[in-house]
C-alpha positions as CSV (number, residue, x, y, z in Angstrom):
1,X,11.5,-20.8,-33.2
2,X,15.1,-19.1,-34.0
3,X,18.1,-19.0,-30.7
4,X,18.2,-15.7,-29.9
5,X,22.2,-16.6,-29.4
6,X,22.2,-18.1,-32.9
7,X,21.0,-14.7,-34.2
8,X,23.1,-12.6,-32.5
9,X,26.5,-14.8,-33.9
10,X,24.6,-14.6,-37.7
11,X,24.8,-10.6,-37.1
12,X,28.8,-10.5,-35.9
13,X,29.2,-12.8,-39.0
14,X,27.8,-11.0,-41.5
15,X,29.4,-8.1,-40.2
16,X,33.0,-8.9,-39.5
17,X,32.7,-11.3,-42.5
18,X,34.6,-14.2,-40.8
19,X,33.7,-17.2,-38.5
20,X,37.0,-16.3,-36.9
21,X,36.6,-12.9,-36.2
22,X,33.1,-13.4,-35.4
23,X,34.4,-15.9,-32.6
24,X,37.3,-13.6,-31.3
25,X,34.4,-11.1,-30.4
26,X,31.6,-13.5,-29.2
27,X,34.9,-15.0,-26.8
28,X,33.9,-18.4,-28.6
29,X,36.1,-20.8,-30.8
30,X,35.4,-20.7,-34.9
31,X,34.2,-24.1,-34.6
32,X,31.6,-23.3,-32.6
33,X,30.8,-20.4,-34.8
34,X,30.7,-22.6,-37.6
35,X,28.7,-25.3,-35.2
36,X,25.8,-22.4,-34.6
37,X,25.6,-21.4,-38.1
38,X,25.6,-24.6,-39.4
39,X,22.2,-25.4,-37.2
40,X,20.6,-22.0,-38.3
41,X,20.8,-23.2,-42.5
42,X,19.1,-26.8,-41.5
43,X,16.7,-24.5,-39.4
44,X,15.9,-22.4,-42.2
45,X,16.5,-24.9,-44.8
46,X,18.8,-22.6,-46.7
47,X,22.3,-21.7,-47.3
48,X,23.8,-18.5,-45.4
49,X,27.0,-18.6,-46.6
50,X,29.0,-19.2,-49.7
51,X,31.9,-21.0,-47.8
52,X,35.5,-21.1,-49.5
53,X,39.3,-22.8,-47.8
54,X,40.1,-19.1,-47.1
55,X,36.6,-16.9,-46.5
56,X,33.0,-17.1,-45.8
57,X,30.4,-14.9,-47.6
58,X,27.2,-14.0,-46.2
59,X,24.3,-15.0,-49.2
60,X,21.5,-12.5,-48.9
61,X,19.2,-14.7,-47.1
62,X,21.9,-13.9,-44.3
63,X,21.8,-10.7,-44.7
64,X,18.3,-10.4,-44.7
65,X,17.9,-12.4,-41.7
66,X,20.8,-10.6,-39.6
67,X,18.9,-7.2,-40.4
68,X,15.6,-8.7,-39.4
69,X,17.4,-10.0,-36.2
70,X,18.5,-6.7,-35.2
71,X,14.8,-5.0,-34.6
72,X,13.9,-8.5,-32.7
73,X,16.9,-8.9,-30.6
74,X,16.4,-5.4,-29.6
75,X,13.3,-6.3,-28.5
76,X,13.8,-9.0,-26.6
77,X,17.1,-6.6,-24.6
78,X,14.2,-4.3,-23.6
79,X,11.7,-7.4,-22.3
80,X,14.8,-8.4,-20.4
81,X,15.8,-5.1,-18.7
82,X,11.7,-5.2,-18.1
83,X,11.6,-8.5,-16.4
84,X,14.0,-7.3,-14.0
85,X,12.9,-4.3,-13.1
86,X,9.7,-5.9,-12.5
87,X,11.8,-8.6,-10.5
88,X,13.1,-6.0,-8.4
89,X,10.1,-4.0,-8.1
90,X,11.2,-1.1,-10.1
91,X,8.2,-1.6,-12.8
92,X,4.5,-2.7,-12.9
93,X,1.3,-2.2,-10.9
94,X,0.9,-2.3,-7.1
95,X,-2.9,-1.6,-6.1
96,X,-2.8,-0.1,-2.9
97,X,-5.9,0.0,-0.4
98,X,-6.8,2.9,2.2
99,X,-9.4,4.0,4.1
100,X,-10.2,8.2,3.8
101,X,-8.0,9.5,6.6
102,X,-5.2,7.6,5.7
103,X,-5.5,8.7,1.9
104,X,-5.5,12.4,2.7
105,X,-2.6,12.1,5.5
106,X,-0.4,9.2,5.1
107,X,-0.5,8.3,1.6
108,X,0.5,11.3,0.0
109,X,3.7,11.6,2.3
110,X,4.6,7.8,1.2
111,X,3.4,8.0,-2.1
112,X,6.2,11.1,-2.1
113,X,9.1,8.8,-0.7
114,X,8.6,6.2,-2.8
115,X,8.3,7.9,-6.3
116,X,11.9,9.2,-5.7
117,X,12.8,5.8,-6.8
118,X,10.2,4.0,-8.5
119,X,9.2,6.6,-11.3
120,X,7.8,3.5,-13.2
121,X,5.4,1.7,-11.0
122,X,1.8,3.1,-11.6
123,X,0.1,3.0,-7.9
124,X,-3.9,2.1,-8.4
125,X,-5.5,3.6,-5.5
126,X,-8.7,1.7,-3.9
127,X,-10.6,3.1,-0.7
128,X,-12.5,0.9,1.2
129,X,-13.5,-0.1,4.7
130,X,-10.7,-2.0,7.0
131,X,-12.7,-5.2,6.4
132,X,-13.6,-4.8,3.1
133,X,-9.7,-4.0,2.3
134,X,-8.6,-7.1,4.2
135,X,-10.6,-9.3,2.2
136,X,-9.2,-7.5,-1.6
137,X,-5.7,-8.6,-0.1
138,X,-6.5,-11.9,0.6
139,X,-8.9,-12.9,-2.3
140,X,-5.8,-11.3,-4.3
141,X,-7.5,-8.6,-5.7
142,X,-4.9,-5.6,-4.1
143,X,-1.4,-5.9,-3.0
144,X,-1.4,-4.4,-0.3
145,X,-4.1,-2.0,2.3
146,X,-3.8,0.5,5.3
147,X,-5.9,-0.3,7.4
148,X,-6.7,0.0,10.8
149,X,-8.3,-1.3,14.3
150,X,-9.7,0.2,17.9
151,X,-8.6,-0.9,21.2
152,X,-11.7,-2.2,22.0
153,X,-12.8,-3.3,18.8
154,X,-11.0,-6.8,17.8
155,X,-10.9,-7.6,14.5
156,X,-9.5,-10.6,13.6
157,X,-7.2,-10.7,10.0
158,X,-8.3,-13.6,6.9
159,X,-5.9,-15.9,6.5
160,X,-2.9,-15.6,4.4
161,X,-2.7,-11.9,6.1
162,X,-0.1,-10.3,7.9
163,X,0.0,-6.9,9.8
164,X,2.8,-4.0,10.3
165,X,2.0,-1.5,12.7
166,X,2.5,2.0,11.2
167,X,1.0,4.0,13.6
168,X,-0.6,4.8,17.3
169,X,-3.5,7.3,17.2
170,X,-5.3,9.3,20.1
171,X,-9.0,9.7,20.4
172,X,-9.9,13.2,20.3
173,X,-12.9,14.3,21.5
174,X,-14.5,17.5,20.0
175,X,-15.8,20.2,21.1
176,X,-17.4,23.4,19.8
177,X,-15.4,26.7,21.2
178,X,-17.8,28.2,22.9
179,X,-19.0,25.0,25.1
180,X,-18.8,25.2,29.1
181,X,-16.1,22.2,29.2
182,X,-13.7,23.4,26.3
183,X,-11.4,25.6,28.7
184,X,-11.9,22.6,31.5
185,X,-8.7,21.6,33.2
186,X,-9.9,17.7,32.7
187,X,-13.0,16.0,31.5
188,X,-14.3,12.4,32.1
189,X,-16.3,10.9,30.3
190,X,-18.8,10.9,32.6
191,X,-19.4,14.3,32.3
192,X,-20.5,14.2,28.7
193,X,-23.0,11.5,29.5
194,X,-26.4,14.1,28.9
195,X,-24.8,15.3,25.8
196,X,-25.7,14.5,22.5
197,X,-22.7,13.3,20.1
198,X,-22.2,12.9,16.5
199,X,-20.5,9.6,15.1
200,X,-20.1,7.5,12.2
201,X,-22.6,5.3,10.8
202,X,-24.0,2.4,12.8
203,X,-21.3,-0.5,13.3
204,X,-18.3,1.5,12.4
205,X,-15.4,0.6,14.8
206,X,-15.4,4.0,15.6
207,X,-19.2,4.1,16.7
208,X,-18.2,0.4,17.8
209,X,-15.6,2.0,20.1
210,X,-17.6,4.6,21.4
211,X,-20.4,2.5,22.8
212,X,-18.4,0.3,24.7
213,X,-16.0,3.2,26.2
214,X,-19.8,4.6,27.2
215,X,-20.8,1.6,28.5
216,X,-17.4,1.2,30.7
217,X,-19.1,4.1,32.5
218,X,-22.3,3.2,32.9
219,X,-24.2,4.8,30.1
220,X,-25.3,4.9,26.3
221,X,-24.4,7.7,24.3
222,X,-27.4,9.8,22.5
223,X,-26.4,10.1,19.0
224,X,-28.2,12.4,16.9
225,X,-26.4,12.5,13.6
226,X,-24.2,10.0,11.8
227,X,-21.4,10.2,8.8
228,X,-18.8,8.7,8.0
229,X,-17.3,11.7,6.6
230,X,-15.1,13.5,9.3
231,X,-15.2,17.1,7.5
232,X,-19.2,16.6,8.1
233,X,-18.8,15.7,11.6
234,X,-16.2,18.5,12.7
235,X,-18.9,21.2,10.8
236,X,-22.2,19.4,12.7
237,X,-19.9,19.8,15.9
238,X,-18.5,23.9,15.2
239,X,-22.2,24.5,14.8
240,X,-23.0,23.4,17.9
241,X,-25.1,20.1,17.0
242,X,-23.1,17.5,19.1
243,X,-19.5,16.4,20.3
244,X,-17.7,14.0,18.7
245,X,-14.9,11.6,19.7
246,X,-12.5,10.8,16.5
247,X,-9.1,9.3,16.1
248,X,-5.9,11.8,15.9
249,X,-5.6,11.7,11.9
250,X,-9.3,12.3,11.2
251,X,-8.8,16.1,13.4
252,X,-8.5,19.4,11.1
253,X,-7.9,21.9,13.1
254,X,-10.4,24.9,12.4
255,X,-12.1,27.9,13.9
256,X,-14.7,27.4,16.4
257,X,-13.7,23.9,17.3
258,X,-11.9,22.5,20.4
259,X,-9.9,19.5,20.7
260,X,-9.2,17.7,24.0
261,X,-7.9,14.0,25.5
262,X,-10.6,12.0,27.6
263,X,-9.0,12.2,31.3
264,X,-8.6,8.3,31.8
265,X,-9.3,7.0,28.0
266,X,-6.5,5.1,27.1
267,X,-7.9,3.5,24.1
268,X,-6.2,4.4,20.6
269,X,-6.7,3.5,17.3
270,X,-4.3,2.2,15.0
271,X,-3.2,2.4,12.0
272,X,-1.4,-1.0,10.2
273,X,-0.6,-2.2,6.6
274,X,-1.4,-5.4,5.4
275,X,-0.2,-7.7,3.2
276,X,0.0,-11.2,2.0
277,X,2.5,-13.5,4.0
278,X,3.8,-14.4,0.5
279,X,4.1,-11.6,-1.4
280,X,3.5,-12.0,-5.2
281,X,4.2,-8.2,-6.5
282,X,8.0,-7.5,-5.6
283,X,6.6,-3.8,-5.1
284,X,5.2,-4.5,-2.3
285,X,8.0,-4.5,0.6
286,X,10.0,-0.9,-0.8
287,X,6.3,0.6,-0.5
288,X,6.1,-1.1,2.8
289,X,9.2,1.0,3.8
290,X,7.9,3.9,2.8
291,X,4.6,3.6,4.7
292,X,6.6,3.3,8.1
293,X,8.9,6.3,7.0
294,X,5.8,8.5,6.1
295,X,4.4,7.7,9.5
296,X,7.7,8.6,11.2
297,X,7.4,11.6,9.6
298,X,3.7,12.4,10.1
299,X,4.1,11.8,13.7
300,X,6.7,14.0,14.3
301,X,4.4,17.1,13.4
302,X,1.3,15.4,15.3
303,X,1.9,15.1,19.2
304,X,-1.4,13.1,19.4
305,X,-0.1,10.7,17.1
306,X,3.0,8.0,17.8
307,X,5.1,5.7,14.9
Protein backbone atom coordinates (compact mmCIF):
# COMPACT_ATOMS: atom_id res chain seq x y z
CA UNK A 1 0.00 0.00 0.00
CA UNK A 2 1.35 3.41 -0.95
CA UNK A 3 2.23 5.89 1.75
CA UNK A 4 0.16 9.07 1.11
CA UNK A 5 3.09 11.16 2.37
CA UNK A 6 5.37 9.70 -0.31
CA UNK A 7 2.74 10.25 -3.00
CA UNK A 8 2.31 13.91 -2.05
CA UNK A 9 6.09 14.35 -2.20
CA UNK A 10 6.19 12.65 -5.61
CA UNK A 11 3.53 15.00 -6.94
CA UNK A 12 5.49 18.02 -5.75
CA UNK A 13 8.78 16.78 -7.23
CA UNK A 14 7.10 16.06 -10.58
CA UNK A 15 5.51 19.52 -10.58
CA UNK A 16 8.64 21.46 -9.52
CA UNK A 17 11.16 19.29 -11.38
CA UNK A 18 13.59 19.39 -8.46
CA UNK A 19 14.20 17.60 -5.19
CA UNK A 20 15.51 20.85 -3.69
CA UNK A 21 12.53 22.95 -4.81
CA UNK A 22 10.10 20.29 -3.59
CA UNK A 23 11.92 20.15 -0.25
CA UNK A 24 11.64 23.93 0.20
CA UNK A 25 7.94 23.87 -0.63
CA UNK A 26 7.18 20.94 1.66
CA UNK A 27 9.46 22.04 4.52
CA UNK A 28 11.78 19.02 4.24
CA UNK A 29 15.49 18.68 3.49
CA UNK A 30 16.52 17.66 -0.02
CA UNK A 31 17.97 14.49 1.50
CA UNK A 32 14.61 13.60 3.07
CA UNK A 33 12.86 14.06 -0.27
CA UNK A 34 15.48 11.91 -2.00
CA UNK A 35 15.04 9.16 0.61
CA UNK A 36 11.24 9.17 0.22
CA UNK A 37 11.55 8.84 -3.56
CA UNK A 38 14.06 6.02 -3.18
CA UNK A 39 11.60 4.17 -0.92
CA UNK A 40 8.82 4.70 -3.44
CA UNK A 41 11.04 3.40 -6.27
CA UNK A 42 11.76 0.23 -4.31
CA UNK A 43 8.05 -0.22 -3.72
CA UNK A 44 7.10 0.11 -7.41
CA UNK A 45 10.27 -1.70 -8.54
CA UNK A 46 10.86 0.80 -11.30
CA UNK A 47 12.93 3.98 -11.57
CA UNK A 48 10.87 7.14 -11.11
CA UNK A 49 13.56 9.69 -11.92
CA UNK A 50 16.44 10.02 -14.34
CA UNK A 51 19.07 11.47 -12.06
CA UNK A 52 22.05 13.58 -13.26
CA UNK A 53 24.54 15.66 -11.24
CA UNK A 54 22.56 18.84 -11.93
CA UNK A 55 18.91 17.72 -12.26
CA UNK A 56 16.29 15.01 -11.94
CA UNK A 57 13.77 14.20 -14.64
CA UNK A 58 10.54 12.36 -13.90
CA UNK A 59 10.03 9.16 -15.84
CA UNK A 60 6.70 8.42 -17.56
CA UNK A 61 5.98 6.04 -14.69
CA UNK A 62 6.44 8.83 -12.14
CA UNK A 63 4.20 11.17 -14.13
CA UNK A 64 1.44 8.53 -14.38
CA UNK A 65 1.59 7.69 -10.66
CA UNK A 66 1.52 11.41 -9.77
CA UNK A 67 -1.55 11.96 -11.94
CA UNK A 68 -3.40 8.96 -10.49
CA UNK A 69 -2.35 9.90 -6.95
CA UNK A 70 -3.97 13.33 -7.25
CA UNK A 71 -7.48 11.84 -7.44
CA UNK A 72 -6.78 9.29 -4.69
CA UNK A 73 -5.28 11.87 -2.33
CA UNK A 74 -8.20 14.19 -2.98
CA UNK A 75 -10.55 11.39 -1.90
CA UNK A 76 -8.43 10.87 1.22
CA UNK A 77 -8.70 14.58 2.01
CA UNK A 78 -12.48 14.34 1.73
CA UNK A 79 -12.44 11.28 4.00
CA UNK A 80 -10.31 13.17 6.54
CA UNK A 81 -12.83 16.02 6.57
CA UNK A 82 -15.74 13.60 6.96
CA UNK A 83 -14.05 11.77 9.83
CA UNK A 84 -13.47 15.11 11.57
CA UNK A 85 -17.14 15.98 10.97
CA UNK A 86 -18.23 12.65 12.44
CA UNK A 87 -16.02 13.15 15.50
CA UNK A 88 -17.42 16.65 16.01
CA UNK A 89 -21.04 15.54 15.56
CA UNK A 90 -21.50 17.56 12.35
CA UNK A 91 -22.01 14.51 10.11
CA UNK A 92 -23.55 11.08 10.44
CA UNK A 93 -26.85 9.51 11.44
CA UNK A 94 -28.73 10.18 14.69
CA UNK A 95 -31.41 7.66 15.69
CA UNK A 96 -34.04 9.42 17.81
CA UNK A 97 -36.85 7.65 19.63
CA UNK A 98 -39.95 9.52 20.72
CA UNK A 99 -43.57 9.16 21.76
CA UNK A 100 -46.36 10.77 19.68
CA UNK A 101 -47.14 13.89 21.72
CA UNK A 102 -43.45 14.77 22.06
CA UNK A 103 -43.03 14.14 18.33
CA UNK A 104 -45.82 16.61 17.65
CA UNK A 105 -45.09 19.38 20.14
CA UNK A 106 -41.45 19.20 21.26
CA UNK A 107 -39.40 17.41 18.63
CA UNK A 108 -40.09 19.78 15.68
CA UNK A 109 -38.86 22.74 17.73
CA UNK A 110 -35.72 20.84 18.72
CA UNK A 111 -35.06 19.75 15.14
CA UNK A 112 -35.41 23.31 13.84
CA UNK A 113 -32.91 24.48 16.45
CA UNK A 114 -30.51 21.58 15.76
CA UNK A 115 -30.54 21.68 11.95
CA UNK A 116 -29.31 25.28 11.86
CA UNK A 117 -25.84 24.05 12.86
CA UNK A 118 -25.98 20.36 11.90
CA UNK A 119 -27.31 20.08 8.37
CA UNK A 120 -24.99 17.14 7.68
CA UNK A 121 -26.62 14.92 10.32
CA UNK A 122 -29.44 12.69 9.09
CA UNK A 123 -32.18 12.17 11.71
CA UNK A 124 -34.06 8.87 11.88
CA UNK A 125 -37.23 8.92 14.01
CA UNK A 126 -38.70 5.89 15.75
CA UNK A 127 -41.95 6.15 17.74
CA UNK A 128 -42.94 3.73 20.51
CA UNK A 129 -43.92 3.52 24.18
CA UNK A 130 -41.44 4.70 26.81
CA UNK A 131 -40.31 1.24 27.97
CA UNK A 132 -39.72 0.08 24.41
CA UNK A 133 -37.70 3.20 23.57
CA UNK A 134 -35.55 2.82 26.69
CA UNK A 135 -34.76 -0.79 25.79
CA UNK A 136 -33.79 0.18 22.24
CA UNK A 137 -31.36 2.86 23.41
CA UNK A 138 -29.86 0.47 25.98
CA UNK A 139 -29.43 -2.23 23.29
CA UNK A 140 -27.76 0.18 20.88
CA UNK A 141 -30.71 0.25 18.44
CA UNK A 142 -31.14 3.97 19.11
CA UNK A 143 -28.92 6.87 20.11
CA UNK A 144 -31.37 8.71 22.38
CA UNK A 145 -35.06 8.71 23.20
CA UNK A 146 -37.70 11.07 24.47
CA UNK A 147 -39.65 9.28 27.18
CA UNK A 148 -41.95 10.06 30.10
CA UNK A 149 -42.94 8.89 33.54
CA UNK A 150 -45.81 9.65 35.91
CA UNK A 151 -45.28 10.49 39.57
CA UNK A 152 -47.53 7.66 40.72
CA UNK A 153 -46.17 5.08 38.26
CA UNK A 154 -42.47 4.55 39.00
CA UNK A 155 -40.31 3.04 36.27
CA UNK A 156 -36.71 1.84 36.44
CA UNK A 157 -34.18 2.48 33.68
CA UNK A 158 -32.27 -0.32 31.97
CA UNK A 159 -28.65 -0.60 33.05
CA UNK A 160 -26.30 1.77 31.23
CA UNK A 161 -28.85 4.54 30.64
CA UNK A 162 -29.11 7.95 32.22
CA UNK A 163 -31.97 10.44 32.13
CA UNK A 164 -32.13 14.22 31.80
CA UNK A 165 -35.33 16.09 32.67
CA UNK A 166 -36.85 18.25 29.93
CA UNK A 167 -40.41 19.14 30.97
CA UNK A 168 -42.96 18.70 33.75
CA UNK A 169 -46.61 18.53 32.68
CA UNK A 170 -49.77 19.29 34.60
CA UNK A 171 -52.46 16.64 34.39
CA UNK A 172 -55.54 18.30 32.89
CA UNK A 173 -59.16 17.26 33.25
CA UNK A 174 -61.06 17.39 29.96
CA UNK A 175 -64.79 18.09 30.11
CA UNK A 176 -67.43 18.81 27.48
CA UNK A 177 -67.97 22.58 27.32
CA UNK A 178 -71.59 22.17 28.45
CA UNK A 179 -70.70 19.96 31.43
CA UNK A 180 -72.17 21.22 34.76
CA UNK A 181 -68.64 21.32 36.24
CA UNK A 182 -67.05 23.14 33.31
CA UNK A 183 -67.29 26.52 35.07
CA UNK A 184 -67.05 25.37 38.69
CA UNK A 185 -64.72 27.34 40.95
CA UNK A 186 -62.84 24.17 41.86
CA UNK A 187 -63.14 20.50 40.90
CA UNK A 188 -62.09 17.72 43.27
CA UNK A 189 -61.47 14.19 42.13
CA UNK A 190 -64.24 12.98 44.45
CA UNK A 191 -66.69 15.13 42.46
CA UNK A 192 -66.01 12.82 39.51
CA UNK A 193 -66.67 9.45 41.19
CA UNK A 194 -69.89 8.71 39.27
CA UNK A 195 -68.50 9.85 35.91
CA UNK A 196 -67.52 7.77 32.89
CA UNK A 197 -63.91 8.11 31.75
CA UNK A 198 -62.10 7.95 28.42
CA UNK A 199 -58.51 6.75 28.88
CA UNK A 200 -55.51 5.22 27.16
CA UNK A 201 -55.14 1.44 26.83
CA UNK A 202 -55.02 -0.99 29.75
CA UNK A 203 -51.61 -1.05 31.42
CA UNK A 204 -50.37 2.24 29.99
CA UNK A 205 -48.83 4.66 32.53
CA UNK A 206 -51.59 7.24 32.00
CA UNK A 207 -54.32 4.75 32.87
CA UNK A 208 -52.32 3.39 35.81
CA UNK A 209 -51.91 6.94 37.12
CA UNK A 210 -55.67 7.57 36.91
CA UNK A 211 -56.42 4.33 38.80
CA UNK A 212 -53.94 5.21 41.57
CA UNK A 213 -55.20 8.78 41.88
CA UNK A 214 -58.80 7.57 42.23
CA UNK A 215 -57.72 4.87 44.70
CA UNK A 216 -56.27 7.57 46.94
CA UNK A 217 -59.80 9.00 47.13
CA UNK A 218 -61.46 5.64 47.68
CA UNK A 219 -63.00 4.75 44.33
CA UNK A 220 -62.20 3.13 40.99
CA UNK A 221 -62.84 5.04 37.74
CA UNK A 222 -65.58 3.79 35.43
CA UNK A 223 -63.87 3.46 32.04
CA UNK A 224 -65.90 2.91 28.89
CA UNK A 225 -63.60 3.98 26.04
CA UNK A 226 -59.86 3.56 25.49
CA UNK A 227 -57.52 4.95 22.87
CA UNK A 228 -53.83 5.81 22.75
CA UNK A 229 -54.63 8.56 20.25
CA UNK A 230 -55.23 11.77 22.18
CA UNK A 231 -57.12 13.26 19.24
CA UNK A 232 -59.63 10.42 19.62
CA UNK A 233 -59.88 11.04 23.37
CA UNK A 234 -60.55 14.75 22.74
CA UNK A 235 -63.32 13.91 20.26
CA UNK A 236 -65.00 11.43 22.61
CA UNK A 237 -64.99 14.03 25.38
CA UNK A 238 -66.29 16.74 23.05
CA UNK A 239 -69.16 14.46 22.03
CA UNK A 240 -70.06 13.86 25.67
CA UNK A 241 -69.07 10.19 25.90
CA UNK A 242 -66.93 10.74 29.00
CA UNK A 243 -64.27 12.85 30.70
CA UNK A 244 -60.52 12.38 30.58
CA UNK A 245 -57.34 13.15 32.48
CA UNK A 246 -54.45 13.84 30.13
CA UNK A 247 -50.94 15.36 30.34
CA UNK A 248 -50.71 18.99 29.21
CA UNK A 249 -48.47 18.27 26.23
CA UNK A 250 -51.27 16.12 24.83
CA UNK A 251 -53.93 18.83 25.03
CA UNK A 252 -54.99 20.73 21.94
CA UNK A 253 -57.55 23.45 22.77
CA UNK A 254 -60.66 23.09 20.64
CA UNK A 255 -64.28 24.18 20.57
CA UNK A 256 -66.60 22.13 22.72
CA UNK A 257 -63.97 21.12 25.31
CA UNK A 258 -62.90 22.70 28.57
CA UNK A 259 -59.63 21.83 30.33
CA UNK A 260 -59.38 22.24 34.09
CA UNK A 261 -56.88 21.48 36.83
CA UNK A 262 -58.06 19.17 39.57
CA UNK A 263 -58.02 20.65 43.05
CA UNK A 264 -55.50 18.90 45.30
CA UNK A 265 -53.91 16.76 42.57
CA UNK A 266 -50.17 17.39 42.41
CA UNK A 267 -49.15 14.41 40.29
CA UNK A 268 -47.34 15.29 37.08
CA UNK A 269 -46.04 13.62 33.96
CA UNK A 270 -42.34 14.24 33.41
CA UNK A 271 -40.72 14.26 29.97
CA UNK A 272 -37.06 13.39 29.83
CA UNK A 273 -34.39 12.33 27.35
CA UNK A 274 -32.66 8.97 27.70
CA UNK A 275 -29.08 8.48 26.57
CA UNK A 276 -26.43 5.87 27.16
CA UNK A 277 -24.07 6.61 30.03
CA UNK A 278 -21.23 6.15 27.53
CA UNK A 279 -22.22 8.10 24.45
CA UNK A 280 -20.93 6.42 21.28
CA UNK A 281 -22.42 8.92 18.82
CA UNK A 282 -20.84 12.41 19.01
CA UNK A 283 -24.04 13.95 17.58
CA UNK A 284 -26.02 13.08 20.73
CA UNK A 285 -24.70 15.82 23.04
CA UNK A 286 -25.64 18.71 20.74
CA UNK A 287 -29.09 17.24 20.09
CA UNK A 288 -29.73 16.99 23.83
CA UNK A 289 -28.86 20.68 24.12
CA UNK A 290 -31.37 21.43 21.35
CA UNK A 291 -34.02 19.45 23.25
CA UNK A 292 -33.44 21.54 26.37
CA UNK A 293 -33.72 24.74 24.31
CA UNK A 294 -36.94 23.45 22.72
CA UNK A 295 -38.40 22.48 26.10
CA UNK A 296 -37.75 25.97 27.46
CA UNK A 297 -39.39 27.54 24.39
CA UNK A 298 -42.46 25.28 24.50
CA UNK A 299 -42.89 25.76 28.27
CA UNK A 300 -42.72 29.53 27.87
CA UNK A 301 -45.76 29.39 25.58
CA UNK A 302 -47.81 26.98 27.72
CA UNK A 303 -48.69 27.74 31.37
CA UNK A 304 -49.36 24.05 32.10
CA UNK A 305 -45.75 23.10 31.32
CA UNK A 306 -42.51 23.86 33.17
CA UNK A 307 -38.97 23.32 31.93
